[in-house]
C-alpha positions as CSV (number, residue, x, y, z in Angstrom):
1,M,-0.1,-0.1,0.0
2,S,1.4,3.2,-1.3
3,Q,2.0,6.1,1.7
4,T,1.3,9.6,1.1
5,I,3.2,12.5,2.9
6,A,2.1,16.4,2.5
7,G,-0.4,15.1,-0.3
8,I,2.5,13.3,-2.4
9,V,2.3,9.7,-3.3
10,I,5.7,7.8,-2.4
11,P,6.0,5.6,-5.3
12,D,5.9,1.9,-4.8
13,S,6.9,0.3,-7.8
14,A,9.7,-2.7,-7.8
15,L,12.1,-0.2,-8.5
16,A,11.2,2.5,-5.9
17,K,10.5,-0.3,-3.4
18,A,14.2,-1.8,-3.7
19,A,15.7,1.6,-3.9
20,T,14.3,2.5,-0.8
21,E,15.1,-0.7,0.8
22,Y,18.7,-0.3,-0.5
23,I,19.3,3.1,0.5
24,R,17.8,2.3,3.9
25,D,20.5,-0.5,4.5
26,V,23.5,1.6,3.4
27,E,23.0,5.2,4.5
28,S,22.6,6.8,7.8
29,D,19.5,8.1,9.4
30,L,20.6,11.6,8.6
31,L,21.3,10.9,4.7
32,Y,18.2,8.6,4.5
33,N,15.7,10.9,6.1
34,H,17.4,14.0,4.0
35,S,16.8,12.0,0.8
36,R,13.2,11.3,1.2
37,R,12.6,14.7,1.9
38,V,14.4,15.9,-1.2
39,F,12.0,13.8,-3.2
40,L,9.2,15.4,-1.2
41,F,10.3,18.9,-1.5
42,G,11.1,18.4,-5.3
43,A,7.5,16.6,-5.7
44,L,5.9,19.6,-4.0
45,S,8.0,22.0,-6.0
46,G,6.8,20.3,-9.2
47,Q,3.2,20.4,-8.2
48,R,3.6,23.9,-7.5
49,K,5.1,24.7,-10.7
50,Q,2.7,22.5,-12.7
51,L,5.7,20.5,-14.2
52,A,5.1,17.0,-15.7
53,Y,7.8,14.9,-14.0
54,D,8.0,11.0,-13.4
55,P,7.7,10.2,-9.6
56,E,9.6,7.1,-10.1
57,L,12.5,8.8,-11.6
58,L,12.5,11.6,-9.3
59,Y,12.2,9.3,-6.0
60,V,15.4,7.1,-7.5
61,G,17.3,10.5,-8.2
62,A,16.6,11.7,-4.6
63,M,17.3,8.6,-2.9
64,F,20.6,7.8,-4.5
65,H,21.8,11.5,-4.3
66,D,23.9,11.5,-1.6
67,L,25.2,7.7,-2.0
68,G,28.6,8.7,-3.3
69,L,29.4,10.3,0.3
70,V,29.1,6.9,2.1
71,E,32.0,4.5,2.8
72,G,32.0,1.5,0.3
73,H,30.2,3.7,-2.6
74,R,32.9,6.5,-2.9
75,T,35.9,6.5,-5.3
76,D,39.1,8.2,-4.6
77,D,38.9,10.4,-7.7
78,E,35.5,11.3,-8.7
79,R,33.3,14.0,-7.2
80,F,30.9,12.3,-5.1
81,E,28.0,13.3,-7.0
82,V,29.2,11.4,-9.8
83,D,29.9,8.4,-7.8
84,S,26.4,8.7,-6.7
85,A,25.0,9.0,-10.2
86,N,26.9,6.0,-11.3
87,S,25.6,4.1,-8.5
88,A,21.9,4.9,-9.5
89,K,22.8,4.0,-12.7
90,A,24.1,0.5,-12.0
91,F,21.3,-0.3,-9.7
92,M,18.5,0.5,-12.3
93,K,20.0,-1.5,-14.8
94,P,17.8,-5.0,-14.0
95,F,15.0,-2.9,-14.1
96,G,14.7,-2.3,-17.6
97,L,14.4,1.5,-18.2
98,S,14.9,3.3,-21.3
99,A,18.5,5.0,-21.7
100,D,16.5,8.3,-21.8
101,D,15.4,7.3,-18.3
102,V,18.2,6.3,-16.9
103,E,20.4,9.4,-18.2
104,Q,17.7,11.9,-16.5
105,V,18.2,10.1,-13.2
106,W,22.1,10.2,-13.9
107,L,22.1,13.8,-14.8
108,A,19.5,14.6,-11.9
109,I,22.2,13.3,-9.4
110,A,25.3,14.5,-11.0
111,L,24.2,18.2,-11.3
112,H,22.6,18.8,-7.9
113,T,25.1,20.8,-6.7
114,T,25.7,22.7,-9.7
115,P,23.7,26.0,-9.3
116,G,21.9,27.6,-12.0
117,V,22.1,24.8,-14.5
118,P,19.5,21.9,-13.5
119,H,16.5,24.4,-13.6
120,H,16.9,24.7,-17.1
121,L,16.6,20.8,-18.0
122,R,13.8,18.6,-17.9
123,P,11.9,18.5,-14.8
124,N,13.2,14.9,-13.3
125,V,16.5,16.8,-13.6
126,A,15.7,20.0,-12.2
127,L,13.3,19.0,-9.4
128,V,16.0,16.6,-7.4
129,T,18.1,20.1,-7.3
130,A,14.9,21.9,-6.1
131,G,14.4,19.5,-3.3
132,V,18.2,19.5,-2.4
133,E,18.0,23.4,-2.4
134,M,14.9,23.9,-0.4
135,D,16.2,21.1,2.3
136,V,19.8,22.1,2.6
137,L,19.8,25.8,1.9
138,G,16.0,26.6,2.6
139,I,15.9,28.1,-1.1
140,D,11.9,29.0,-1.7
141,Y,11.3,28.0,2.0
142,A,8.5,30.5,2.0
143,A,6.6,28.9,-1.2
144,F,6.1,26.0,0.8
145,P,2.9,26.3,3.0
146,A,4.0,25.7,6.7
147,A,1.3,22.7,6.7
148,Q,3.6,21.1,4.1
149,R,7.0,21.7,5.9
150,E,5.5,20.3,8.9
151,A,4.1,17.3,7.1
152,V,7.7,16.5,5.4
153,V,9.7,16.7,8.5
154,H,7.2,15.1,10.9
155,A,7.6,12.0,8.7
156,H,11.3,12.2,8.3
157,P,12.7,14.3,11.0
158,R,15.9,16.7,10.6
159,G,16.9,16.0,13.9
160,E,18.7,18.2,16.4
161,G,21.6,20.3,14.7
162,F,20.8,19.2,10.9
163,K,22.7,21.9,9.4
164,E,26.2,21.0,11.0
165,C,25.5,17.3,10.8
166,I,25.1,17.7,6.8
167,L,28.1,19.5,6.7
168,C,30.0,17.0,8.7
169,A,28.6,14.3,6.1
170,F,29.7,16.0,3.2
171,A,33.3,16.9,4.6
172,N,33.5,13.2,5.7
173,G,32.6,12.0,2.2
174,F,35.3,13.6,0.1
175,K,37.7,15.0,2.5
176,H,40.1,12.0,1.1
177,R,39.5,13.5,-2.5
178,P,39.6,17.2,-2.0
179,L,41.0,17.9,-5.6
180,T,37.3,16.3,-6.8
181,T,36.0,19.6,-5.0
182,F,37.7,22.2,-7.6
183,G,35.1,24.4,-9.1
184,T,32.3,23.1,-7.0
185,V,30.3,24.1,-3.8
186,N,31.8,21.2,-1.9
187,A,35.2,23.2,-1.9
188,D,33.7,25.7,0.7
189,V,32.5,22.6,3.0
190,L,36.4,21.8,3.0
191,V,37.5,25.2,3.6
192,D,35.3,25.3,6.6
193,S,36.1,22.1,8.1
194,D,39.8,21.9,7.7
195,P,41.8,25.2,8.1
196,G,44.9,23.9,6.4
197,F,42.8,23.2,3.1
198,K,43.8,25.3,0.0
199,P,41.5,24.9,-3.1
200,L,42.8,25.3,-6.2
201,N,42.6,28.5,-8.0
202,F,41.4,28.7,-11.6
203,V,43.2,32.0,-12.0
204,E,46.4,30.7,-10.9
205,I,45.9,27.2,-13.0
206,I,45.4,29.3,-16.2
207,R,48.5,31.5,-15.4
208,K,50.8,28.5,-14.8
209,S,49.6,26.7,-17.6
210,P,52.3,25.5,-20.0
211,W,51.3,27.6,-23.1
212,A,53.8,30.4,-23.7
213,S,51.0,33.0,-23.8
């Protein structure tokens, strides 16, 4: 039987159920509840904006979007978003989705920390980012009625100190691969968590390139 939260029906297809069980098993309560809220806020945003999105694809994108932070699911040389997207792609393979559907989920996850791009793309891509931005950054907070916000957080609590805890989860997920944060918002997290971290500088890279001029 499907579950409804804040008027949004949680997908209960075979793929969605498998994704829920998988992520529940491998992620912390912090990341699992965050991922569910990302789906709900993304879906509510799509509903408000009257976007035609696929709830199943949005759900898988939301559930897998932070998996690349988790030990055993992260590499040493890829951005965590790419690790997450690759994991989702591999997970979806046995379910017979079209290449287009898989690509939408991959892009939704890979681009979810790239400001200014996802909202120009298809709804299944844009709404994962919308959900992340609402839950982590509070973007469009006032556009969600208090009853919606309360229903989502009641079902999937933020817990005490979510802001600092999610920053910790981010830092722990990519502190071993600091170079992958170049040109991303993730560099800000490492600057905050590690006083000794010096991010790569785009201007310096250009000036020190092997070109003569």
